[in-house]
C-alpha positions as CSV (number, residue, x, y, z in Angstrom):
1,M,57.8,-31.2,12.6
2,H,55.1,-31.8,9.6
3,L,52.3,-31.7,12.6
4,L,53.8,-29.0,14.3
5,K,54.4,-26.9,11.3
6,K,50.3,-27.8,11.2
7,L,49.7,-26.1,14.3
8,I,51.4,-23.0,14.0
9,Y,49.6,-22.7,9.8
10,N,46.2,-23.5,11.5
11,A,46.1,-21.0,14.5
12,L,47.9,-18.2,12.0
13,S,45.1,-18.2,10.1
14,K,42.8,-18.3,12.0
15,L,44.2,-15.6,14.7
16,L,45.9,-12.8,11.6
17,P,43.9,-11.4,9.4
18,L,44.5,-11.7,5.6
19,A,47.6,-8.6,5.2
20,V,48.9,-9.5,8.6
21,Y,48.9,-13.5,7.4
22,L,50.6,-12.8,4.5
23,R,53.3,-10.8,5.7
24,F,54.3,-13.0,8.1
25,L,54.8,-15.7,6.0
26,Q,56.5,-13.3,3.4
27,W,58.9,-12.9,7.6
28,M,59.3,-16.8,6.9
29,A,60.9,-16.8,4.1
30,D,63.2,-14.3,4.4
31,S,64.0,-14.1,8.1
32,K,67.4,-16.0,8.4
33,T,66.6,-16.2,12.2
34,I,63.8,-18.2,11.2
35,G,66.3,-20.3,9.2
36,F,68.4,-20.8,12.0
37,F,65.7,-21.8,14.4
38,Y,63.9,-24.0,11.8
39,D,67.5,-25.6,11.3
40,I,67.6,-26.5,14.8
41,A,64.5,-28.2,15.0
42,T,65.3,-30.1,12.3
43,Y,68.7,-31.3,13.9
44,C,66.9,-32.3,17.4
45,F,63.7,-34.0,15.7
46,A,63.9,-34.8,11.8
47,K,67.4,-36.2,11.6
48,E,65.4,-39.2,10.0
49,D,64.2,-36.9,7.4
50,I,68.2,-35.6,6.9
51,R,68.8,-39.0,6.9
52,A,66.1,-40.1,4.0
53,S,67.2,-37.2,1.7
54,R,70.9,-38.3,2.0
55,A,69.9,-41.3,0.5
56,F,67.6,-40.5,-1.8
57,F,69.7,-38.0,-3.5
58,Q,72.7,-40.8,-3.6
59,E,70.5,-43.3,-5.1
60,Y,69.1,-40.6,-7.6
61,A,72.5,-39.0,-7.8
62,Q,72.0,-40.2,-12.1
63,E,69.0,-38.8,-12.5
64,V,69.9,-34.9,-10.6
65,Q,72.2,-34.9,-13.2
66,Q,70.7,-34.9,-16.1
67,V,68.3,-33.2,-14.9
68,I,71.1,-30.4,-14.5
69,A,71.9,-30.6,-17.8
70,L,69.0,-29.8,-18.8
71,L,68.2,-26.3,-17.4
72,E,69.6,-23.4,-19.4
73,D,71.6,-21.1,-17.1
74,E,74.8,-21.8,-15.0
75,K,72.2,-19.4,-12.4
76,S,69.6,-22.1,-12.8
77,K,72.6,-25.2,-12.2
78,D,74.4,-23.7,-8.9
79,T,70.4,-23.2,-7.7
80,Y,69.3,-26.9,-7.8
81,R,72.7,-27.8,-6.8
82,S,73.0,-25.5,-4.1
83,V,68.9,-26.7,-2.4
84,I,69.8,-30.4,-3.1
85,E,72.7,-30.5,-0.7
86,Y,70.6,-28.0,1.7
87,R,68.3,-31.5,1.8
88,R,70.9,-33.2,2.4
89,S,72.4,-31.6,5.1
90,R,70.4,-28.8,6.4
91,K,73.1,-26.3,6.0
92,R,71.6,-23.0,5.4
93,R,75.0,-21.6,3.8
94,C,73.9,-24.0,0.7
95,V,70.9,-21.8,-0.2
96,N,72.0,-18.3,1.2
97,P,74.0,-17.3,-2.1
98,H,71.1,-18.1,-4.3
99,M,68.1,-16.8,-2.6
100,Q,66.1,-15.0,-4.1
101,G,62.8,-12.2,-3.0
102,W,60.1,-13.8,-2.1
103,K,58.0,-11.1,-3.5
104,G,59.2,-12.4,-7.2
105,M,58.0,-15.7,-6.5
106,Y,56.2,-17.2,-9.9
107,F,57.1,-14.2,-11.8
108,D,60.6,-13.9,-11.5
109,S,61.7,-10.6,-14.4
110,E,65.0,-12.2,-15.5
111,I,62.2,-15.4,-17.0
112,I,58.9,-13.9,-17.4
113,V,58.0,-11.1,-19.8
114,P,54.3,-10.1,-19.7
115,S,52.8,-9.9,-22.7
116,R,50.2,-9.0,-24.7
117,S,46.7,-11.3,-24.2
118,E,48.2,-12.9,-21.0
119,V,45.7,-15.3,-19.9
120,F,47.1,-16.6,-16.8
121,I,45.9,-19.7,-14.6
122,D,46.5,-19.9,-10.9
123,C,46.0,-24.2,-9.8
124,G,45.5,-22.8,-6.3
125,A,45.1,-20.0,-6.3
126,F,44.3,-18.6,-2.2
127,A,43.4,-15.5,-2.1
128,G,43.7,-14.4,-5.1
129,E,47.3,-12.5,-4.3
130,C,49.2,-14.1,-7.4
131,A,46.6,-13.4,-10.2
132,L,47.0,-9.9,-8.8
133,A,50.7,-9.7,-8.3
134,F,50.3,-11.0,-12.4
135,E,48.0,-8.8,-13.0
136,R,50.5,-5.8,-11.7
137,C,53.0,-7.3,-13.7
138,C,51.7,-6.8,-17.0
139,V,50.7,-3.7,-16.0
140,S,54.3,-2.6,-14.8
141,A,55.4,-3.9,-18.4
142,G,52.9,-1.3,-20.5
143,K,50.4,-4.3,-21.6
144,P,47.0,-5.0,-21.4
145,A,45.7,-6.2,-17.9
146,S,45.9,-10.3,-17.8
147,L,42.8,-12.5,-17.7
148,C,43.0,-15.2,-15.0
149,V,41.0,-18.5,-14.1
150,L,41.5,-18.9,-10.7
151,F,40.9,-22.9,-8.9
152,E,40.5,-22.6,-5.0
153,P,38.8,-25.6,-3.8
154,D,39.1,-23.8,0.4
155,P,35.5,-22.4,1.5
156,G,37.6,-20.8,3.5
157,N,39.8,-19.6,0.8
158,M,37.0,-19.1,-1.3
159,A,35.6,-16.2,1.3
160,L,38.8,-13.9,1.1
161,L,39.4,-15.0,-2.9
162,Q,35.5,-13.1,-3.1
163,K,36.7,-10.3,-0.9
164,N,39.7,-9.6,-2.9
165,L,38.0,-9.7,-6.6
166,P,37.5,-6.3,-6.6
167,N,40.9,-5.2,-6.7
168,F,41.5,-6.8,-10.0
169,R,41.2,-4.8,-13.1
170,Q,39.6,-7.5,-15.4
171,A,36.9,-9.4,-13.5
172,P,38.6,-13.1,-13.3
173,V,36.9,-16.3,-13.7
174,V,36.7,-17.9,-10.4
175,V,36.4,-22.1,-10.4
176,P,35.6,-23.3,-6.6
177,T,36.4,-26.8,-7.9
178,G,39.8,-29.0,-7.1
179,L,42.7,-29.6,-9.6
180,W,43.7,-33.8,-9.7
181,R,45.2,-35.9,-13.2
182,Q,40.7,-37.5,-13.3
183,A,37.6,-35.8,-11.9
184,G,36.5,-37.2,-9.3
185,Q,36.3,-36.9,-5.5
186,C,39.0,-36.1,-3.1
187,S,40.1,-36.1,0.4
188,F,41.0,-32.5,1.3
189,L,42.4,-31.6,3.9
190,F,40.1,-27.9,5.1
191,D,41.3,-24.6,7.2
192,Y,45.4,-24.3,6.4
193,R,44.9,-21.4,4.5
194,T,48.2,-21.3,2.0
195,S,48.5,-25.5,3.2
196,S,45.0,-26.4,2.6
197,K,45.3,-29.6,0.4
198,I,44.7,-32.8,-1.3
199,D,45.5,-35.7,1.4
200,I,44.4,-38.5,2.4
201,A,43.4,-37.5,6.3
202,G,41.6,-34.7,5.3
203,Q,38.0,-34.2,7.5
204,G,35.9,-33.8,4.1
205,S,36.3,-34.0,0.6
206,I,36.3,-31.8,-2.7
207,A,35.2,-32.3,-5.9
208,V,38.0,-32.5,-8.4
209,D,38.9,-32.4,-12.1
210,S,42.0,-32.3,-14.5
211,L,42.8,-28.9,-15.8
212,D,42.8,-30.0,-19.2
213,H,39.0,-30.6,-19.2
214,A,38.2,-27.8,-16.2
215,L,39.5,-25.1,-19.0
216,E,37.4,-26.7,-21.9
217,Q,34.2,-26.3,-19.6
218,I,35.3,-22.1,-19.1
219,P,33.3,-21.0,-22.7
220,G,35.1,-18.5,-24.4
221,L,38.5,-19.4,-23.1
222,P,41.6,-17.9,-24.8
223,P,44.2,-20.5,-24.9
224,P,46.6,-20.5,-22.1
225,T,49.5,-18.8,-21.6
226,Y,50.9,-19.0,-18.4
227,I,50.6,-21.6,-16.1
228,K,50.8,-21.4,-12.1
229,M,50.8,-24.6,-10.2
230,D,52.0,-24.5,-6.5
231,I,49.4,-27.2,-4.7
232,E,50.5,-29.0,-1.7
233,G,52.0,-31.9,-3.4
234,A,49.8,-32.4,-5.8
235,E,51.7,-30.8,-8.7
236,I,52.6,-34.6,-11.3
237,D,48.5,-35.1,-10.4
238,V,47.9,-32.4,-11.7
239,L,50.3,-32.0,-14.4
240,L,49.6,-35.3,-15.8
241,G,45.7,-34.2,-16.2
242,A,47.0,-30.8,-18.2
243,R,49.1,-33.2,-20.6
244,K,46.7,-31.8,-23.8
245,T,46.9,-28.0,-23.0
246,I,50.8,-28.8,-22.4
247,E,51.5,-30.3,-25.3
248,A,48.9,-28.3,-26.9
249,H,49.7,-24.4,-26.0
250,R,52.7,-25.1,-24.8
251,P,52.0,-21.7,-21.7
252,R,55.1,-20.7,-19.4
253,L,54.7,-22.8,-16.2
254,A,55.8,-22.3,-12.7
255,V,55.3,-25.2,-10.6
256,A,56.3,-25.8,-7.5
257,I,59.2,-28.7,-6.9
258,Y,59.8,-28.4,-3.2
259,H,57.0,-30.7,-1.4
260,S,58.8,-33.9,-1.7
261,D,62.8,-34.9,-2.6
262,E,61.6,-36.9,-5.5
263,H,59.7,-33.5,-7.2
264,M,62.8,-32.4,-7.6
265,I,63.7,-35.0,-10.4
266,K,60.2,-36.2,-10.8
267,I,58.3,-32.8,-12.5
268,P,61.2,-31.6,-15.0
269,Q,61.3,-35.1,-15.8
270,L,57.8,-35.5,-16.4
271,I,57.3,-31.9,-18.2
272,H,60.3,-32.4,-20.4
273,E,59.1,-36.3,-21.4
274,M,55.5,-33.7,-22.6
275,C,57.3,-31.1,-24.3
276,P,61.1,-31.5,-25.1
277,A,61.4,-28.2,-26.0
278,Y,61.1,-26.6,-23.1
279,R,63.6,-24.3,-21.3
280,F,63.9,-24.8,-17.7
281,Y,65.1,-22.1,-15.0
282,V,65.1,-22.7,-11.2
283,R,64.8,-20.7,-8.5
284,H,64.9,-20.8,-4.7
285,Y,63.0,-17.9,-2.4
286,S,63.0,-18.9,0.9
287,C,65.9,-19.2,3.3
288,I,65.2,-23.3,4.3
289,H,64.2,-25.9,1.8
290,V,60.2,-24.7,0.8
291,E,59.8,-22.2,-2.5
292,T,61.7,-23.7,-4.9
293,V,59.9,-22.9,-8.5
294,L,60.9,-24.3,-12.3
295,Y,60.2,-22.1,-14.5
296,C,59.1,-23.9,-18.3
297,I,59.8,-21.6,-21.1
298,C,59.6,-21.9,-25.0
299,G,57.9,-20.9,-28.4
300,E,57.4,-17.5,-28.5
301,F,57.8,-16.3,-25.1
302,A,61.5,-18.2,-24.9
C-alpha cells in the first residue's frame, strides 16, 4: 500500500499543475468514494497493518485514556476515540461523523482566533499554501497580515514556493533547510511534493537543523505565535529540536499526529511534558486515517 501510494503521488506530482494537484488532494481527503475504495484495498493488501494497530492500541489502552483525559472538549475526545477505532478496524463509519472540511485544516475556526502581530512558522511549507491560508485568516479577522517563516528543503517544492511568493501580503522568510532534533545531514526522499520527507530510503541527503537554532539565526525575528508541523513522520524529532522555543514562548501548535499509531499517543505526551499548561484539541480532516491534527493552546491564546 505504501509503495502504491508513493507511485501514484509521484506520477501525479509530475503530471498535474500545482493548483489541480491541490484540488485533487482536497477531493481525496473529502471523498467518501475514495474512502470506500481505500478500505477495500486495505482489507485486501494491508491486513497485517490492521492487526498491528489492534495489538498496539490494546497494549497501550491505558496511555490512550491518559491522552483522552488531556483533551479539552468532548468533540476532541469523541474525534480521538473515533480515529483510533478507525485505525483498529478501517471502518469509515467510525470517522465520518467527525470529519471536518479539509479547507479548515491547521486553522480550525472553533479553536484558532488570529491575534495581532502573528509570527507563523511552517515546518514543512511545500508551496506556501498553508501560510497563505493563515495570512488570509488574519486578514479576514481584521488583523494585520502575519509574518511567515517557511522551511522547505525539497528543491522541487522550493521552486513552487518561489512562484507563490508574490501572493503574500507580507514577504515571508524562506529557509531552504530541513528540520530535525539537531543540526546535521539526513537522508531525504525527494519529488513527492506533499509527501517529500526524511527517509532512510531517500535518494540523497539534506542539511537539517533544530527549530530552536534555526529561528535564532533569523535577525530580528519576534517570538513565534503559531507553529504548524505536518512533516511526514518527523514531528517528534522536530518537537525535540523545538523544546526551548516551546517552553519559553508557548506558541500555539498545530501538529499532525496521523503518521503512525505511536504518534497518536507519543506526540500529546511529549508536548504535555514540555508544557503542562497547554490545552489540547483534536480535529480530523479526511474520510480515512490521515489528516488528524492536534492543536495546543495556552496563555493569551487560550
